C-alpha positions as CSV (number, residue, x, y, z in Angstrom):
1,G,21.5,124.2,73.4
2,V,24.2,126.6,72.2
3,F,22.1,129.6,73.1
4,H,20.9,128.4,76.5
5,D,23.1,130.9,78.4
6,I,23.5,133.7,75.9
7,G,21.8,136.1,78.2
8,K,24.8,135.8,80.6
9,V,26.9,138.1,78.3
10,L,24.2,140.7,78.8
11,I,24.4,140.7,82.5
12,G,27.7,142.7,82.3
13,D,29.2,141.6,85.6
14,L,32.4,139.7,84.8
15,A,33.2,139.0,88.5
16,L,29.8,137.4,88.9
17,L,30.2,135.3,85.7
18,E,33.7,134.1,86.8
19,K,32.6,133.2,90.4
20,N,33.3,129.5,91.1
21,R,32.2,129.3,94.7
22,Q,28.7,129.1,96.2
23,F,26.5,131.9,94.9
24,T,24.8,134.1,97.5
25,D,21.0,134.8,97.3
26,Q,21.9,138.2,95.7
27,D,24.2,136.5,93.2
28,M,21.4,134.1,92.2
29,E,18.9,136.8,91.8
30,R,21.2,138.7,89.5
31,M,22.1,135.6,87.6
32,E,18.4,134.7,87.1
33,D,18.1,137.8,84.9
34,H,20.2,136.0,82.2
35,V,17.2,133.8,81.2
36,L,14.9,136.7,80.3
37,L,17.7,138.7,78.8
38,G,18.7,135.7,76.6
39,F,15.0,135.3,75.7
40,A,14.7,138.9,74.5
41,F,17.9,138.6,72.6
42,L,16.9,135.4,70.8
43,V,13.4,136.7,70.0
44,G,14.9,139.9,68.6
45,A,17.4,137.7,66.5
46,G,14.4,135.7,65.1
47,F,15.2,132.5,67.0
48,L,11.7,132.1,68.4
49,F,11.6,128.3,68.8
50,S,15.1,128.3,70.6
51,A,14.0,131.3,72.8
52,H,10.9,129.5,74.1
53,V,12.8,126.3,74.7
54,M,15.7,128.2,76.4
55,V,13.4,130.2,78.7
56,R,11.6,127.1,79.9
57,H,14.7,124.9,80.7
58,H,15.4,126.5,84.1
59,R,11.9,125.7,85.2
60,F,13.1,122.2,85.7
61,K,15.6,123.1,88.4
62,K,14.7,121.4,91.6
63,K,15.3,124.4,93.9
64,N,13.9,127.8,93.0
65,P,12.9,127.3,89.4
66,Y,13.0,130.4,87.3
67,P,11.8,132.7,85.7
68,R,8.6,132.8,87.8
69,Y,6.5,133.7,84.8
70,L,7.1,132.3,81.4
71,P,6.6,134.4,78.3
72,S,3.5,133.3,76.4
73,L,3.8,131.1,73.4
74,P,2.5,132.6,70.2
75,P,-1.1,131.5,69.7
76,H,-0.4,129.2,66.8
77,W,2.3,127.3,69.0
78,V,0.1,126.8,72.1
79,V,-1.1,123.5,70.8
80,R,2.6,122.4,70.7
81,E,3.3,123.3,74.3
82,D,4.2,119.7,75.1
83,G,6.9,119.8,72.5
84,F,8.4,122.9,74.0
85,T,8.3,121.2,77.4
86,Y,10.0,118.1,76.1
87,H,12.8,120.1,74.4
88,A,13.2,122.2,77.6
89,R,13.6,119.0,79.6
90,L,16.3,117.7,77.3
91,L,18.1,121.0,77.5
92,A,17.8,121.1,81.3
93,L,19.3,117.5,81.5
94,A,22.1,118.4,79.1
95,D,22.9,121.6,81.1
96,S,23.0,119.6,84.3
97,F,25.1,116.9,82.8
98,D,27.6,119.5,81.4
99,A,27.9,121.3,84.8
100,L,28.5,118.0,86.6
101,M,31.0,116.6,84.1
102,T,33.1,119.8,84.0
103,R,33.2,120.0,87.8
104,N,36.4,118.2,88.9
105,N,35.6,118.1,92.7
106,D,32.7,117.6,95.0
107,R,30.6,120.6,95.9
108,N,32.9,121.5,98.8
109,G,36.0,121.6,96.6
110,N,37.5,118.5,98.1
111,E,38.1,115.1,96.5
112,P,37.8,114.5,92.7
113,L,34.5,112.8,91.8
114,S,34.6,109.3,90.4
115,P,32.4,108.4,87.3
116,E,30.2,106.4,89.8
117,E,29.8,109.4,92.1
118,K,29.0,111.7,89.1
119,R,26.4,109.2,87.9
120,R,24.9,108.9,91.4
121,I,24.7,112.7,91.8
122,Y,23.1,113.2,88.4
123,L,20.5,110.5,89.0
124,D,19.8,111.9,92.5
125,E,19.4,115.4,91.2
126,N,17.3,114.4,88.2
127,G,15.4,111.4,89.5
128,D,12.1,112.6,88.2
129,Q,13.4,112.4,84.7
130,A,14.6,108.7,85.0
131,E,12.9,107.5,81.9
132,L,14.4,110.2,79.7
133,I,17.8,109.8,81.3
134,A,17.7,106.0,80.7
135,S,17.0,106.7,77.0
136,L,19.8,109.2,76.7
137,M,22.2,106.7,78.5
138,S,21.3,103.8,76.3
139,A,21.8,106.0,73.2
140,G,25.3,106.7,74.5
141,I,24.6,110.4,74.9
142,L,25.2,110.5,78.7
143,D,28.6,108.9,79.4
144,F,29.8,109.2,82.9
145,D,33.1,107.4,82.2
146,T,34.6,110.2,80.1
147,T,36.3,113.3,81.5
148,P,36.3,116.5,79.5
149,A,39.7,117.8,78.4
């Protein structure tokens, strides 16, 4: 999880990285590059497992999943593709949770979100992962009643 956005540092556009309003289509297209840049960096650094999990986690986005084409798994890992998918799902859920919990206001920048609203949004956006979310919640990993410092 620590490496999931490492490719953002390789984009080299600080203004884009600091943007806190709605991204344009052009912004999204540029930001999508961070996944393959991060993949290449992690492979080069020898973090093959992390690279393949990281590159797959954006495939679980509901709108416009990316990258369009996934790098192939090494032949000896193909039999474990379900494991990479499972870890990528976990990473996508953690990424989504972190983004929601660190956002203080609704998507329009208005009222602060209550824990109940955050929980509803999270479940609405990730409803196809309900069983995994229920497991993470029962384990105390997803806690909507805490506010990050």
